[in-house]
N, C-alpha and C positions, 0 to 999 in steps of 0.2 A: 440282586444281582448288583455287587459294586464294580466299580473300577478303582487299579489301582495305582491309579495315576492322579493326582491332585489337581487339579486345574491351574491354579497360580504358582504352580513349580516349574521351572525349567524343564522341558521332555527332551531328552537325548536318545535317540535310535542309532544303536550301532557306534556311537562315541560322538556324535555332531547331530545338529537339529537340522530336521528336515522342514524346509518349507511346507505349511498346509497340515502338521502334524496336529499343531495345538487346535486348530477346526475341527479335527477328528476326533480328539478326546472330549472336546465340549460337545459334541453330536452325539458321541457312546453315551455321555453321563447325561445326556438331556439339558445342556445348557449351550445351546447353541446361538451363535451371536454372528454378525456381518465382519466384526471387524477385531482388531485385537488394540488392544490399549498400548502406549506408548512403553509402560512399564512392565508389559507382556512380550517385549520384541525378545526375537532370537537372540540378537548380539548383546544383550545382557544377558543371556543366559548359557550360552554357547562358551564352552572353553577352547574350542578349537574357532579360530579364523575363518570365514567363509574367502572362498577364490573371487578375486575382483572380477567383475563383468567387463571385459574389454571389446572394442570394435572388432579386433582381430576374433576374439571367440566367437561372438555373435557370426560374424562372416563364413567361420568354419562350419557352424553348426547350420547354417542354411544352405550355403553351399559347397556341398565336400567336395567337391572337384574331382570325381571319380570319374576314370578313362573307361568305365563297363559302360558301353553303348545302350546297354539294355537296363541300367539303372534307373530306378524309379517306375519302371512299365512291368507291369502283372502278368502273369502268365496267361491269367483270362483276358486281357485285350489283346495280347497276342494273337492268341487262338481265335479270337473272336473277329480281330481283323483280317485274317488269314482268311477266316471261311467268308466274310463280306467280299474278298478279293476273289479268291479261287471256288469257294466251294465246295462243299463234303467231298464230292468228285474230284475235282483238281487238287486237292489236299490229297485225297488216297492216292492219286497217281504220281504225287510227289513224292510222300511219305509213306513207305508201304508199312502201315500199321492197321490193325482191326478197327480200333475206336473212330478212324476215318471212315471205314468201309462199312460195318454192319451196323444198322442204328446207329448214327451218329449224334450225339449231343456236345454241348459245352460242359456238361456236368460230368460226363463220363469221361471225354477227353482229357478235361484237366486233373480228374485223378487217377487215369492211366500215366499222364506227361509225368503228374508229381511224383512217381514209385517209379518212372523208370529214364533215368538219366540219359540214355542215349536216345532216346525217339526225343525228349525235352531239347537235346543238344540241336538234331536234326530242325525240330520246331523252330526252335529260335535262328539258327543260321538262315533257313527258309524267310526268316523275317526281315532279319537285317538284310538279305539279299534285295528283299522287295523297298527296302526303306532306299535303296542306293540309288 
């Protein structure tokens, strides 16, 4: 089985070099190496310049500044914390859904809440109310 890309040739995917692509081609060809020689650098082969990495770009990626109070909090964490605080009976009393009443579990609740937007909104609202 031959690989159609030469190892010493510049690799462009979709019009520009993708970091790590050359290592992937070498691995697929059975020529794995831990480093790329200076002559194999992406800058020497790619016709399109790379975007400069600035402190502002790095800051925007690490701190998106989302105004959503639930940003970065998983639904599983929300349900787990609500169960720890209120218990299944307390959740069923506050939010009238069967997944909290009949044979409740985290897994079944997550499945239901992911498929039912109105119930998820109620759960998220209760979580935010508890956090205030």
